[in-house]
C-alpha positions in Angstrom: 51.3 5.5 296.2 50.4 1.8 297.1 51.7 -0.3 300.0 54.0 -3.0 299.5 52.3 -6.5 299.3 52.5 -8.8 302.8 54.9 -10.9 300.5 57.4 -8.2 300.4 57.6 -7.3 303.6 60.4 -8.1 306.0 60.0 -11.2 308.0 60.6 -11.6 311.5 62.3 -14.9 312.1 63.5 -16.1 315.3 67.3 -15.1 315.9 69.5 -17.6 317.4 70.9 -17.0 320.6 73.9 -14.4 320.8 73.0 -13.1 317.3 71.1 -9.6 316.6 68.4 -9.2 313.5 68.2 -6.6 311.1 64.9 -6.0 309.9 64.4 -3.2 307.5 61.4 -0.9 308.0 58.3 -1.8 305.6 58.8 0.4 302.3 56.3 2.1 300.4 56.4 1.8 296.5 56.6 4.3 294.6 53.6 5.7 291.8 55.0 5.3 288.2 56.4 8.6 287.7 54.7 10.3 284.3 57.8 10.5 282.3 57.8 6.7 280.9 60.0 5.1 280.5 61.5 5.9 284.3 60.1 3.7 287.3 60.9 3.1 290.5 61.2 -0.5 292.0 62.4 -1.9 294.9 63.2 -5.8 295.8 62.5 -7.8 298.7 65.1 -7.2 301.7 66.7 -10.4 302.8 68.0 -11.5 306.7 71.2 -9.8 307.2 72.9 -10.8 310.3 74.9 -8.5 312.9 77.2 -11.2 314.4 79.2 -13.5 312.6 77.3 -16.7 314.6 74.9 -17.8 311.6 70.8 -19.6 312.6 70.9 -22.8 311.9 70.2 -24.8 308.8 66.3 -25.1 309.6 65.6 -21.8 310.2 67.8 -20.5 307.2 65.8 -23.2 305.1 62.5 -21.5 306.1 63.4 -18.5 305.5 64.9 -19.0 301.9 61.5 -20.5 301.0 59.7 -17.9 301.8 61.5 -15.7 300.1 61.4 -17.9 297.1 57.2 -18.0 297.4 57.4 -13.9 297.9 59.7 -13.7 294.8 57.2 -15.9 292.6 54.1 -14.1 293.6 55.9 -10.7 293.3 53.5 -8.0 291.8 53.4 -7.6 288.2 56.7 -5.4 287.0 58.8 -5.8 289.7 62.3 -7.5 288.9 64.2 -9.5 291.2 67.4 -8.6 293.2 69.7 -10.7 295.3 70.1 -8.1 297.7 67.7 -5.3 299.0 68.2 -1.7 298.3 65.7 0.8 298.6 63.7 2.2 295.9 65.8 3.7 292.7 65.1 4.7 289.0 65.5 2.3 286.0 65.7 3.3 282.9 63.5 0.8 281.1 63.5 -1.5 283.8 67.0 -3.3 282.9 68.6 -5.0 286.0 70.4 -8.1 286.7 69.3 -11.4 287.6 71.8 -14.3 288.4 74.2 -13.2 285.8 71.1 -12.0 282.8 69.2 -8.9 282.1 65.6 -8.7 283.1 63.0 -6.3 281.8 59.8 -4.7 283.5 57.2 -5.8 282.3 54.8 -2.9 283.4 56.0 -0.7 280.1 55.0 -2.7 276.7 57.2 -0.4 274.6 61.1 -0.4 274.9 63.0 2.1 276.2 64.7 4.8 273.7 68.0 5.3 274.1 70.1 8.2 273.2 72.5 7.5 269.9 75.4 7.7 272.0 74.4 4.9 274.0 74.1 2.3 271.4 77.5 0.5 271.1 78.9 -1.0 267.7 77.2 -4.3 267.4 77.6 -7.1 265.1 74.9 -7.9 263.1 74.1 -11.3 260.6 72.2 -10.5 257.9 70.5 -13.4 255.9 69.2 -11.7 252.8 67.6 -13.6 250.1 67.8 -13.5 246.8 71.0 -12.1 246.9 70.9 -8.0 246.9 74.1 -8.0 244.9 73.1 -10.3 242.3 69.6 -10.6 241.6 67.4 -7.2 240.5 64.7 -6.4 242.9 63.3 -3.7 245.2 65.3 -4.2 247.8 68.6 -4.4 246.5 69.2 -1.0 246.8 67.7 -1.0 250.5 69.8 -3.6 251.9 73.0 -2.5 250.0 72.6 1.5 251.5 71.6 -0.6 254.9 75.0 -2.3 255.4 76.9 0.4 254.0 75.7 3.2 257.0 76.0 0.2 259.7 79.4 -0.2 258.7 79.5 3.4 258.4 78.3 3.8 262.1 80.8 1.2 263.6 78.9 -1.8 263.3 80.4 -5.1 262.3 78.5 -7.0 259.3 78.1 -10.6 257.8 76.2 -11.1 255.1 74.8 -14.9 254.4 72.9 -15.2 250.8 72.8 -16.9 247.6 76.0 -18.0 246.4 75.8 -16.8 242.4 77.7 -13.4 241.8 78.5 -12.5 245.3 81.5 -10.4 246.3 83.8 -11.4 248.9 82.9 -8.4 250.9 81.1 -5.3 250.8 82.0 -1.8 252.4 84.0 -3.8 254.7 81.1 -6.5 255.5 82.2 -10.1 255.0 79.8 -12.1 252.4 79.0 -15.9 252.6 77.6 -17.3 250.0 75.2 -20.4 250.5 74.4 -23.0 247.8 71.2 -22.5 246.2 68.4 -24.2 243.9 65.7 -22.3 241.9 62.1 -21.8 242.8 60.0 -23.8 241.5 57.2 -21.4 240.7 59.3 -18.4 240.2 62.7 -19.9 238.2 64.7 -16.7 238.3 64.6 -16.5 241.7 67.3 -18.8 243.9 66.3 -19.9 247.2 68.5 -21.3 250.1 68.3 -22.7 253.8 71.5 -21.4 254.6 71.9 -24.4 257.5 74.9 -25.8 256.5 77.9 -26.8 259.2 80.0 -24.2 257.3 77.3 -21.6 257.6 76.9 -22.7 261.5 80.5 -22.5 262.7 80.9 -19.0 260.5 77.9 -17.1 262.0 79.1 -18.7 265.7 82.3 -17.5 265.2 81.3 -14.4 264.4 79.2 -14.0 267.6 76.5 -11.9 266.5 74.4 -9.4 268.8 71.3 -9.7 266.2 70.6 -11.7 263.4 68.1 -9.9 260.5 66.5 -12.0 258.1 64.2 -11.0 255.2 61.3 -13.0 254.6 59.5 -14.8 253.3 61.7 -17.3 251.4 63.6 -20.1 252.6 66.9 -18.8 253.8 64.5 -17.4 256.9 64.0 -20.8 258.4 67.9 -21.2 258.5 68.1 -17.5 260.6 65.4 -19.0 262.7 67.1 -22.2 263.4 70.6 -20.3 263.8 69.1 -17.6 265.9 67.8 -20.2 268.6 70.9 -22.3 268.6 72.8 -19.7 269.1 70.4 -17.5 271.5 70.2 -14.0 269.8 67.3 -11.8 268.9 65.7 -12.1 265.9 64.4 -9.3 263.3 62.7 -10.2 260.1 62.2 -7.7 257.6 59.0 -8.4 255.3 59.9 -7.8 251.6 57.7 -10.0 249.2 53.8 -10.2 249.4 53.7 -13.8 248.6 49.8 -14.4 249.2 49.5 -11.6 246.8 51.4 -13.6 244.3 50.2 -17.5 244.8 46.9 -17.0 242.8 48.4 -16.2 239.7 51.2 -18.3 239.6 49.6 -22.0 241.2 46.4 -22.3 243.5 44.1 -20.3 245.6 43.8 -22.4 247.9 47.5 -22.0 248.9 46.9 -18.5 250.3 45.7 -19.7 253.7 48.5 -22.0 254.1 51.2 -19.3 253.2 49.2 -16.9 255.6 50.0 -19.5 258.2 53.6 -20.0 257.4 54.1 -16.5 257.7 52.1 -16.5 261.0 54.9 -19.2 262.6 58.0 -16.9 261.0 57.1 -14.0 262.6 55.9 -14.9 265.9 58.8 -16.8 266.2 61.3 -13.6 265.6 61.3 -10.8 268.3 60.6 -8.0 265.8 59.2 -7.6 262.4 59.9 -5.0 259.5 57.6 -4.0 257.0 58.2 -1.4 254.1 55.1 0.1 253.8 51.6 1.2 256.2 49.5 -1.1 253.8 51.9 -4.4 255.2 51.5 -3.6 258.3 47.7 -3.5 257.9 47.5 -6.8 256.0 49.7 -8.3 259.0 47.3 -7.2 261.6 44.2 -8.4 259.7 45.9 -11.7 258.9 46.9 -11.9 262.5 50.5 -12.3 261.9 51.5 -10.9 264.6 50.8 -8.4 267.4 51.0 -4.3 266.7 53.7 -3.5 269.2 55.8 -5.7 267.1 55.7 -4.4 263.9 58.0 -1.4 262.9 58.0 0.7 259.8 61.0 0.6 257.7 61.1 3.8 256.9 61.5 4.5 253.0 64.8 6.2 251.7 66.0 7.0 248.2 69.9 7.6 246.6 69.0 10.8 245.7 72.7 11.9 244.6 72.1 9.0 242.1 68.8 9.4 240.8 69.2 12.9 240.0 67.6 15.2 236.8 71.2 16.2 235.9 71.5 12.4 235.0 68.9 13.7 231.7 70.7 12.9 228.6 69.7 13.3 225.2 71.6 10.1 223.9 69.9 7.9 226.2 66.7 9.6 225.2 67.2 8.7 221.3 68.5 5.4 222.8 64.9 4.5 224.8 62.7 6.4 221.9 64.1 4.3 219.5 65.5 7.1 217.4 62.4 8.9 218.0 63.3 11.5 220.9 60.9 14.4 220.1 57.8 11.9 220.6 56.8 12.0 224.1 58.1 8.8 225.8 56.4 7.0 229.1 58.6 4.6 230.7 58.5 1.7 233.2 61.4 0.0 235.1 61.7 -2.8 237.2 61.1 -6.6 237.2 59.2 -8.4 235.0 56.6 -10.8 236.3 53.6 -11.6 235.9 52.3 -10.4 239.4 53.1 -6.7 238.1 50.0 -6.3 236.0 51.9 -5.2 233.1 49.4 -6.2 230.8 47.7 -3.3 232.0 50.3 -1.1 230.0 49.5 -2.3 226.5 45.6 -0.9 227.2 47.0 2.2 228.3 49.4 2.7 224.9 46.4 1.6 222.5 44.6 5.1 224.4 47.8 6.6 223.4 48.8 7.4 219.7 51.8 8.9 219.0 53.8 7.9 222.5 56.1 6.0 222.8 57.0 3.7 225.7 60.6 2.1 227.3 61.0 -0.6 229.5 64.0 -1.0 231.1 64.7 -4.0 233.3 64.3 -8.0 232.8 62.5 -11.0 234.2 60.5 -14.1 233.6 57.5 -12.5 231.9 59.6 -10.7 229.1 59.2 -13.2 226.1 55.4 -12.7 227.0 55.8 -8.8 227.4 57.9 -8.3 224.0 55.0 -10.7 222.1 52.5 -8.4 223.3 54.0 -4.8 222.4 55.2 -6.5 219.1 54.7 -4.0 216.0 54.0 -1.2 218.4 56.1 1.7 219.7 57.9 -0.1 222.8 61.7 -0.7 223.4 63.0 -3.4 225.6 66.5 -2.7 226.9 67.0 -5.1 229.4 69.0 -4.7 232.8 70.5 -1.0 233.4 72.7 -0.4 236.5 74.7 2.5 238.1 75.0 5.7 236.2 73.1 3.9 232.8 70.1 3.6 235.1 70.0 7.1 236.3 70.2 8.4 232.5 67.2 6.1 231.7 65.2 7.4 234.7 65.8 11.0 234.2 65.6 11.1 230.6 61.9 9.9 230.5 58.1 12.2 230.5 56.3 10.0 232.9 56.6 7.1 234.5 53.9 4.5 234.8 53.5 1.8 237.8 50.6 -0.7 237.1 51.1 -3.0 240.0 48.8 -3.5 242.7 50.8 -6.4 244.9 54.0 -3.5 245.6 55.1 -3.7 249.5 56.6 -0.6 248.8 57.6 0.7 245.3 61.1 1.4 245.4 61.0 2.3 241.5 58.9 4.8 242.2 61.3 6.6 244.9 63.5 6.7 242.1 61.9 8.2 239.3 60.4 10.6 241.4 64.1 11.4 242.7 65.2 11.7 239.2 62.8 14.1 238.4 60.2 12.1 236.3 56.6 12.3 237.7 54.8 9.2 238.3 51.5 7.8 237.3 51.0 4.8 239.7 47.7 2.4 240.8 46.4 3.2 244.2 47.4 0.0 245.6 50.2 -1.7 248.1 52.6 0.4 249.7 52.7 3.4 246.8 50.6 5.6 248.6 52.9 5.6 251.5 55.2 7.6 249.0 52.6 9.3 247.4 50.0 10.1 249.9 46.5 11.8 249.7 47.8 15.3 250.5 50.6 14.6 248.1 48.6 13.5 245.3 48.8 16.2 242.2 51.4 17.6 243.4 54.5 15.3 243.4 52.6 12.8 241.4 49.4 11.5 240.4 47.6 7.8 241.8 44.7 6.3 239.5 41.7 3.9 240.6 43.1 0.1 240.4 41.7 -1.1 237.5 40.2 2.1 236.1 41.9 3.0 232.3 40.2 5.9 231.7 41.3 7.5 235.6 45.2 6.5 234.4 44.8 7.5 231.2 43.8 10.8 231.8 46.6 11.8 234.2 49.0 10.5 231.6 47.9 12.7 229.1 47.7 15.6 231.0 51.1 15.3 232.1 52.7 14.7 228.6 50.6 17.5 226.6 51.1 20.3 229.9 54.8 20.4 229.7 54.7 23.3 232.4 52.6 21.5 234.6 55.2 18.5 234.3 58.1 20.3 235.1 56.2 21.9 238.1 55.6 18.6 239.5 58.9 17.0 238.7 60.5 19.7 240.9 58.4 19.5 243.4 58.8 15.5 243.5 62.5 15.7 243.8 62.2 18.0 246.8 59.9 15.9 248.1 62.4 12.6 248.1 65.7 14.8 248.9 63.8 14.1 252.3 63.8 10.4 252.0 67.1 10.0 253.3 68.3 6.2 253.4 71.2 6.9 256.4 68.6 8.3 258.6 66.1 4.8 258.0 69.3 3.1 258.7 69.7 4.8 261.7 66.4 4.3 263.3 66.4 0.8 262.3 70.3 0.4 264.4 69.6 2.3 267.4 65.9 2.1 268.1 64.2 -1.3 266.3 66.9 -3.1 267.1 67.1 -1.6 270.9 63.4 -3.0 270.9 64.2 -6.4 269.4 66.6 -7.1 272.0 64.2 -5.9 274.5 61.7 -7.9 273.7 63.9 -11.1 273.6 65.3 -10.4 276.8 62.1 -9.8 278.4 60.6 -13.3 276.7 63.6 -14.7 278.2 63.1 -13.7 281.8 59.9 -14.9 281.3 60.8 -18.1 280.6 63.6 -18.4 282.7 61.4 -16.5 286.1 59.6 -20.2 287.0 63.6 -22.1 286.8 64.4 -19.7 289.3 62.1 -20.2 291.6 62.5 -23.9 291.5 66.2 -23.4 292.1 65.1 -21.5 295.1 63.1 -24.4 296.7 65.3 -27.3 295.9 68.9 -26.1 295.3 71.0 -25.2 299.0 70.4 -22.3 300.6 73.2 -19.9 300.9 75.2 -19.2 303.7 74.1 -15.9 305.8 76.5 -13.1 305.7 77.3 -10.6 307.2 75.9 -6.7 307.2 77.4 -5.0 304.2 76.6 -2.1 302.1 75.4 -3.9 298.7 74.2 -2.9 295.8 71.6 -4.1 293.5 
């Protein structure tokens, strides 16, 4: 127990003739309870007069100035309040201050709310490239996220690139923005999304929170609109551009890229990352404090990616008419950063084995030339049930990329009952942790050809072991539920972002409040009433 500071003690001011002055006794501030985040607060008591007669303007000014100074020098964590009240329990320190909510500063972490305490919100999503037209790892992530937000009662609008977007998706309005091709990666459309039309649409929507994908160009537009409308901003990081830069441009651009990422994410109220590896990279690069980073849990549509979709007809297609041959599959976007050249060396060591590439990308032409004359098939893009059949009809999925922020295709392959041999890099170890390696799938040391080939051979030659690993992988993926991951973001992470935003706003406004107390006219004295904070 610690007694209240001098500035918060009731002050004795000479009362004018004919008036009685009430001054509450000194209060003790109870210690913070062990069960955070509940704590006790009390606010400094104002002068309250017992009669209708009021003190002189001079005395009112003296008291008003003293009270303002006391508030300015208040102990850390004590919210301000316009009227005195006894200590009371406050969940997470939220209190009203002149029409805004202030947050208690003792706790560095935001409060946790029960599911039923989270009311439906208006969420504005800024996603670049489009999760509807551009094939990438986060396409399924955002589509499932939008779907589950709508199922949980939230209103959603999606701002994205204009090419091939629907008018609505699961009841969420989709707003297309004019885009231009990325200079170093032509098939990636970029857009600033800061036209008067988009600003007007978002303003009319009145979002409770703005969520933008990062990095990119559209995230700058989302940041500007969030500041313009005074709305909390969440950024989720999906493409590890600093790793890609040396493969496409100049290595000296890596540090400027990190500077841009720092600027963006320090302006956000909360950052979501897809894996622990990216979180560690952010901490190493000092992008943002660790308490403002959250992990967007992995998820997979285990109903759409299921072993039941295994198809003899699809296997004939993928193996170019040789379904009896062992079949390696690779699904994804074909880019130079994906390290697909490594698969050529793997195939050189595995005679009699076939490989099927499902997907497309800027590196496809070079890849087809590289595998010319080899037992390889390029199917192009697949979607829906056709893609589900392609996954389930392979024997082993090989993933050589060392730059994945997570690796959604690895989740989809394991959910389809096809074991994976992947590089131990990026976000892949989040999917295949050390205690599951060799049970659900394999990891190999990046760049170690012998390690990779040995594990692929083991799976291709030992059918019983492969089937057992496939069953274990499938059982593990059934635990990765998109709805649960979306619910965590909605009920916990969005709440945390709003908490940080209000806390930051309260800290910025507090000096202005003190100045207002000093220079604006003092309020009229009031008779004793039973007031509440």
